[in-house]
C-alpha positions as CSV (number, residue, x, y, z in Angstrom):
1,M,0.5,0.1,0.1
2,T,1.4,3.1,-0.5
3,K,2.4,5.7,1.9
4,L,1.9,8.5,-0.5
5,F,-1.9,8.9,1.1
6,D,-1.0,9.1,4.8
7,I,0.5,12.2,4.2
8,D,-1.3,15.5,4.6
9,S,-3.2,16.7,2.0
10,E,-1.8,19.7,0.6
11,R,1.9,17.7,-0.2
12,R,-0.2,15.0,-1.5
13,N,-1.3,16.3,-4.2
14,A,1.1,18.9,-5.0
15,I,3.1,14.9,-6.3
16,L,-0.6,13.3,-7.8
17,N,-0.4,17.6,-9.9
18,A,3.3,17.8,-10.7
19,A,3.3,14.0,-11.7
20,L,-0.2,14.0,-13.6
21,K,1.4,16.9,-15.4
22,E,4.9,15.1,-15.7
23,F,3.1,11.6,-17.0
24,S,0.2,13.3,-19.6
25,S,2.6,15.4,-21.3
26,Q,5.8,13.1,-21.9
27,G,4.5,10.1,-21.4
28,Y,5.1,6.9,-18.9
29,D,8.5,6.1,-20.6
30,N,9.8,10.2,-21.4
31,A,8.5,11.6,-17.8
32,S,11.1,12.4,-15.4
33,T,10.5,11.3,-11.4
34,N,13.5,14.7,-10.7
35,V,10.9,17.4,-12.7
36,I,8.1,15.5,-10.9
37,A,9.5,16.5,-7.7
38,K,11.4,19.4,-8.4
39,E,7.1,20.8,-9.6
40,A,6.0,19.0,-6.4
41,G,8.5,20.8,-4.4
42,I,9.8,18.1,-3.0
43,S,13.1,16.0,-3.0
44,K,13.2,12.9,-4.9
45,A,14.0,11.0,-2.7
46,L,10.9,12.1,0.0
47,M,9.1,11.4,-2.7
48,F,10.3,7.6,-3.7
49,H,10.2,7.2,0.4
50,Y,6.0,7.8,-0.9
51,V,5.9,5.6,-3.6
52,S,8.4,2.8,-4.6
53,S,9.0,3.6,-8.0
54,K,7.8,5.4,-11.2
55,Q,6.1,2.3,-11.6
56,E,4.0,2.8,-8.7
57,L,4.0,6.7,-8.8
58,F,2.1,6.1,-12.4
59,L,0.3,3.7,-11.3
60,V,-1.7,5.5,-8.1
61,V,-1.6,8.7,-10.4
62,Y,-3.9,7.0,-12.6
63,D,-5.9,5.1,-10.1
64,Y,-6.4,8.2,-8.0
65,F,-7.2,10.8,-10.9
66,S,-9.8,7.2,-12.7
67,D,-11.7,7.0,-9.2
68,L,-11.8,11.1,-8.5
69,I,-13.7,11.5,-12.5
70,K,-15.7,8.9,-11.5
71,M,-17.0,10.0,-8.0
72,E,-17.0,13.9,-9.6
73,Y,-17.6,13.9,-12.8
74,F,-20.2,10.2,-13.5
75,S,-21.7,10.3,-11.2
76,L,-22.9,13.5,-11.2
77,M,-24.1,14.5,-14.4
78,N,-27.0,14.0,-14.7
79,Y,-28.3,12.1,-17.7
80,D,-31.9,12.3,-17.5
81,E,-30.9,15.7,-18.9
82,K,-31.8,15.2,-22.6
83,D,-30.6,18.0,-24.5
84,I,-27.1,17.8,-25.4
85,F,-25.8,21.2,-25.1
86,S,-27.6,21.1,-21.7
87,R,-26.2,18.1,-20.9
88,L,-22.9,19.2,-22.8
89,R,-22.8,22.5,-20.1
90,Q,-23.3,20.2,-17.6
91,S,-20.5,18.4,-18.5
92,Y,-18.5,21.0,-18.9
93,L,-19.5,22.7,-15.5
94,L,-17.9,20.0,-13.6
95,Q,-14.6,19.8,-15.9
96,I,-13.3,23.0,-14.5
97,K,-14.4,22.2,-11.7
98,L,-11.9,19.5,-11.6
99,S,-9.6,22.1,-13.3
100,E,-9.2,24.6,-11.0
101,K,-7.5,21.5,-8.4
102,Y,-5.7,19.6,-10.6
103,P,-5.0,22.1,-13.9
104,W,-4.3,18.7,-15.8
105,I,-6.4,16.2,-15.1
106,L,-8.4,17.2,-19.0
107,E,-5.1,15.8,-20.0
108,F,-6.0,12.4,-18.3
109,H,-7.1,10.2,-20.8
110,K,-3.3,10.1,-22.2
111,L,-2.3,8.5,-20.0
112,S,-4.0,5.6,-21.0
113,R,-0.8,5.9,-24.3
114,T,0.7,2.6,-25.0
115,T,4.5,2.6,-23.4
116,N,7.1,0.3,-23.9
117,S,7.0,-1.2,-20.4
118,N,4.8,-4.9,-21.4
119,E,3.9,-4.7,-17.1
120,I,2.4,-1.0,-17.6
121,N,0.3,-1.5,-21.0
122,E,-1.4,-4.9,-18.7
123,E,-2.3,-2.2,-16.0
124,L,-3.9,-0.1,-18.2
125,E,-5.2,-3.1,-20.0
126,N,-6.8,-4.8,-17.2
127,R,-8.5,-1.0,-15.5
128,S,-9.3,-0.8,-19.4
129,R,-11.6,-3.9,-18.7
130,K,-13.2,-2.9,-15.6
131,E,-14.5,0.3,-17.2
132,H,-15.9,-0.8,-19.8
133,A,-17.7,-3.3,-17.5
134,S,-19.0,-0.4,-15.3
135,C,-20.4,1.0,-18.6
136,C,-20.4,4.7,-18.2
137,P,-23.7,6.6,-20.0
138,K,-21.9,8.7,-22.6
139,L,-22.5,11.9,-23.5
140,F,-24.6,11.8,-26.5
141,D,-26.6,8.9,-25.5
142,E,-30.4,9.1,-25.7
143,I,-30.4,13.0,-26.1
144,D,-33.7,14.5,-27.6
145,E,-33.1,13.9,-31.3
146,T,-36.0,15.7,-32.5
147,K,-34.8,19.6,-30.9
148,F,-32.5,18.9,-34.9
149,R,-33.1,19.9,-38.5
150,K,-35.3,17.9,-39.7
151,E,-32.9,17.7,-42.8
152,L,-29.7,17.3,-41.0
153,D,-27.7,13.7,-40.6
154,I,-28.1,13.4,-36.9
155,D,-24.8,11.3,-36.7
156,K,-22.8,14.1,-38.2
157,C,-24.2,16.6,-36.7
158,K,-23.1,14.7,-33.0
159,Q,-20.0,13.9,-34.6
160,F,-19.5,17.7,-35.5
161,I,-20.7,18.8,-32.7
162,L,-18.4,16.7,-30.6
163,W,-15.7,17.7,-32.8
164,S,-16.6,21.5,-31.7
165,A,-16.9,19.9,-27.8
166,I,-12.9,19.2,-28.3
167,G,-11.8,22.2,-29.3
168,F,-13.4,23.9,-26.4
169,T,-11.0,21.4,-24.6
170,N,-8.1,22.2,-26.1
171,E,-8.3,26.1,-25.6
172,I,-9.2,25.7,-21.8
173,I,-5.7,23.6,-21.9
174,E,-4.1,25.4,-23.7
175,D,-5.4,28.9,-21.4
176,I,-4.5,27.0,-18.7
177,R,-0.9,26.7,-20.2
178,N,-0.9,30.1,-21.1
179,S,-1.8,31.7,-18.2
180,E,0.8,33.2,-15.7
181,S,-1.8,32.6,-12.6
182,P,-2.1,29.0,-11.6
183,D,-6.3,30.3,-11.5
184,L,-8.8,29.7,-14.4
185,N,-10.6,32.8,-14.6
186,Y,-14.5,30.3,-14.4
187,E,-16.4,33.1,-15.1
188,L,-14.9,33.8,-18.3
189,V,-15.4,30.5,-19.3
190,V,-18.7,29.6,-18.4
191,E,-19.2,32.7,-20.7
192,K,-16.9,32.1,-23.6
193,L,-19.0,28.5,-23.5
194,D,-22.5,29.9,-23.1
195,G,-21.9,31.9,-26.2
196,Y,-20.4,28.7,-28.1
197,F,-23.5,27.2,-27.3
198,V,-25.8,29.9,-28.3
199,E,-24.6,29.7,-31.9
200,L,-24.3,25.7,-31.7
201,R,-28.3,25.7,-31.0
202,N,-28.6,28.8,-34.3
203,V,-27.2,26.0,-35.9
204,F,-28.1,22.6,-35.5
205,Y,-31.7,23.2,-34.0
206,T,-35.4,23.9,-35.6
207,Q,-35.8,27.6,-34.9
208,S,-38.6,26.4,-32.2
209,N,-35.2,25.4,-30.6
210,E,-33.2,27.9,-31.2
């Protein structure tokens, strides 16, 4: 059992955030534990007192943020909301809230990339199977398709909307990376987000739903 969760929350979160940043940006193989320790503001020797190896640190980070996303994102999503843009807005607000405390959490999916370590790949595969077995709902499942313009191909519309959503996520990530302040301007992001959704509704929905 890792000792990382026996320490105070401030130091623990500093290590977790630094590790998530390094592993997601550099990949497991190229990630530097020296960089992680320096970013976390501790010595490498002390960090390896809390975790036994780079491999353990990676898997602890993966499991911690995977569980956090399930608890603070998937379990809080209201999938009874059938309007796709209202559902996406809800999704973004939850993600933004998480990113205020964990700035690199929007990059979590990159931890699933294949590595040069067969052991790590096997661990990731095992986790992937468990996640698929849990059958978390998907954003585009059972949405209200009657709101869309009759002449449109709904499946293609969903793809366009998904691309827009990915683009906005990337924009948030760039703002976080380029900002001199560690704090995300929540109000500005939400204002920009709502502006995008107004335009997307105008493009895809019938006039009565705009």
